[in-house]
C-alpha positions as CSV (number, residue, x, y, z in Angstrom):
1,M,32.3,-76.1,110.3
2,I,33.0,-79.5,112.0
3,A,33.3,-79.4,115.8
4,Y,34.9,-82.2,117.8
5,R,34.0,-83.3,121.3
6,A,35.9,-85.8,123.5
7,Y,34.1,-88.1,125.9
8,R,35.5,-90.1,128.8
9,G,34.4,-91.7,132.0
10,G,31.4,-93.5,130.4
11,A,30.0,-90.4,128.7
12,V,29.0,-90.9,125.1
13,P,27.1,-89.0,122.4
14,P,23.3,-89.4,122.4
15,R,22.1,-92.9,121.7
16,E,19.8,-92.0,118.8
17,D,22.6,-90.1,117.1
18,V,25.1,-93.0,117.5
19,I,22.7,-95.6,116.2
20,A,21.8,-93.4,113.2
21,L,25.5,-93.0,112.3
22,Y,26.3,-96.7,112.6
23,L,23.2,-97.7,110.5
24,A,24.1,-95.1,107.9
25,N,27.4,-96.9,107.5
26,K,25.7,-100.4,107.5
27,W,27.7,-101.5,110.6
28,S,26.0,-104.5,112.2
29,S,26.7,-103.0,115.7
30,G,24.0,-100.4,114.9
31,R,21.5,-103.3,115.1
32,K,22.8,-104.1,118.6
33,P,22.1,-100.7,120.3
34,D,22.4,-101.8,123.9
35,Q,25.7,-103.6,123.4
36,L,27.0,-100.7,121.2
37,M,26.3,-98.0,123.7
38,A,27.8,-100.1,126.5
39,A,30.9,-100.7,124.4
40,L,31.3,-97.0,123.8
41,A,30.7,-96.2,127.4
42,G,33.4,-98.7,128.4
43,S,35.9,-97.1,126.0
44,D,38.9,-95.3,127.4
45,H,38.3,-92.4,125.0
46,V,35.6,-91.4,122.4
47,I,35.8,-88.5,120.0
48,A,32.7,-87.4,118.1
49,A,32.5,-85.0,115.1
50,Y,29.5,-82.8,114.7
51,D,28.3,-80.7,111.8
52,G,26.0,-78.4,113.7
53,D,23.9,-80.7,115.8
54,R,24.4,-83.7,113.6
55,L,26.8,-86.5,114.6
56,V,28.9,-87.1,111.4
57,G,31.8,-89.1,112.8
58,L,33.0,-91.1,115.8
59,A,36.1,-92.9,116.9
60,N,36.9,-94.8,120.1
61,A,39.9,-96.3,121.8
62,L,40.7,-99.0,124.3
63,S,44.1,-98.8,126.1
64,D,46.1,-100.3,128.9
65,G,47.5,-96.8,129.3
66,H,51.1,-97.9,129.0
67,L,51.9,-100.1,126.0
68,V,48.9,-100.7,123.7
69,V,46.0,-98.8,122.3
70,Y,43.4,-100.4,120.1
71,Y,41.0,-98.4,117.9
72,P,37.9,-100.5,117.4
73,H,35.8,-98.0,115.6
74,L,36.3,-95.0,113.3
75,L,33.4,-94.1,111.1
76,V,32.2,-91.1,109.2
77,H,28.7,-90.6,107.8
78,P,28.7,-91.5,104.1
79,E,27.4,-88.0,103.2
80,A,30.4,-86.5,105.0
81,H,33.2,-88.6,103.4
82,G,36.1,-86.8,101.8
83,K,36.0,-83.8,104.2
84,G,38.9,-84.7,106.4
85,I,36.7,-85.8,109.3
86,G,38.2,-89.3,109.6
87,R,41.7,-87.9,109.3
88,E,41.1,-85.4,112.1
89,L,39.4,-88.1,114.3
90,M,42.4,-90.4,113.9
91,A,44.9,-87.5,114.5
92,R,43.1,-86.6,117.7
93,M,43.1,-90.2,118.8
94,R,46.8,-90.7,118.2
95,A,47.6,-87.4,119.9
96,R,45.7,-88.7,123.0
97,Y,48.3,-91.6,123.3
98,P,51.7,-90.1,122.5
99,S,53.8,-92.4,124.6
100,I,52.0,-95.7,123.6
101,H,54.3,-97.7,121.3
102,Q,51.7,-100.0,119.8
103,H,48.7,-98.6,118.1
104,I,46.4,-101.3,116.7
105,L,43.4,-101.5,114.5
106,V,41.6,-103.8,112.0
107,S,40.9,-102.3,108.7
108,V,38.5,-103.3,105.9
109,P,40.3,-103.5,102.6
110,D,38.8,-100.3,101.3
111,A,40.2,-98.3,104.2
112,V,43.8,-99.6,104.1
113,E,45.1,-96.6,102.2
114,F,43.3,-94.2,104.5
115,Y,45.1,-95.8,107.5
116,R,48.4,-95.8,105.7
117,R,48.1,-92.1,105.2
118,A,47.4,-91.8,108.9
119,G,50.7,-93.5,109.7
120,F,49.7,-97.1,110.0
121,S,51.3,-100.0,108.2
122,I,50.4,-103.6,107.6
123,A,52.0,-105.7,110.3
124,E,54.4,-107.9,108.3
125,N,54.9,-111.4,109.7
126,H,51.7,-111.1,111.7
127,A,48.2,-112.3,110.9
128,P,45.0,-110.6,112.1
129,M,42.8,-113.1,113.9
130,W,39.4,-112.8,115.4
131,I,36.2,-114.5,116.4
132,Y,33.4,-112.5,114.8
133,D,29.7,-112.7,115.3
134,G,28.6,-109.9,112.9
135,D,27.3,-110.0,109.4
136,D,29.1,-107.1,107.9
137,G,32.7,-108.3,108.0
C-alpha cells in the first residue's frame, strides 16, 4: 500500500532517496543534488509517496499563497508507473491550494494527457517560455 507524507518548513525526504528517484527518472536535477535538495527545502509544500520504506513518488509546489501556485516537479519511479501514484500526488497538491485561481506547470509532451485528466488544460493564446540549463528538456 502506498503511504503519502507531506513536508513543509524546509523538511524534505532523505537525500539519498530523493536523488535515487530523480536519477531513476533521468532528470538532470538528480545530478545536482545540493541544488535539488535546497530547491525542495525552499518549496512551499512537498508530498512524497512511499511503498514501504521506498520513495516512489514526489511532488512539490511554490506559491504566493493568494493567487498563483506553480508545480515544478511531479515524478513517479518508472517501476511504479500506472498505479495511480501521480494522480494521487497531484490531487493532494491541488487540494492544498483550493482558493488559488491559477495553477501552473510545464509538461513534457508525453505527460500532457496525464495533466489533462488531472484538470489542467493547455493555456491557449499563451506560450510557455523559459531559460533552461539542463540537458533533459
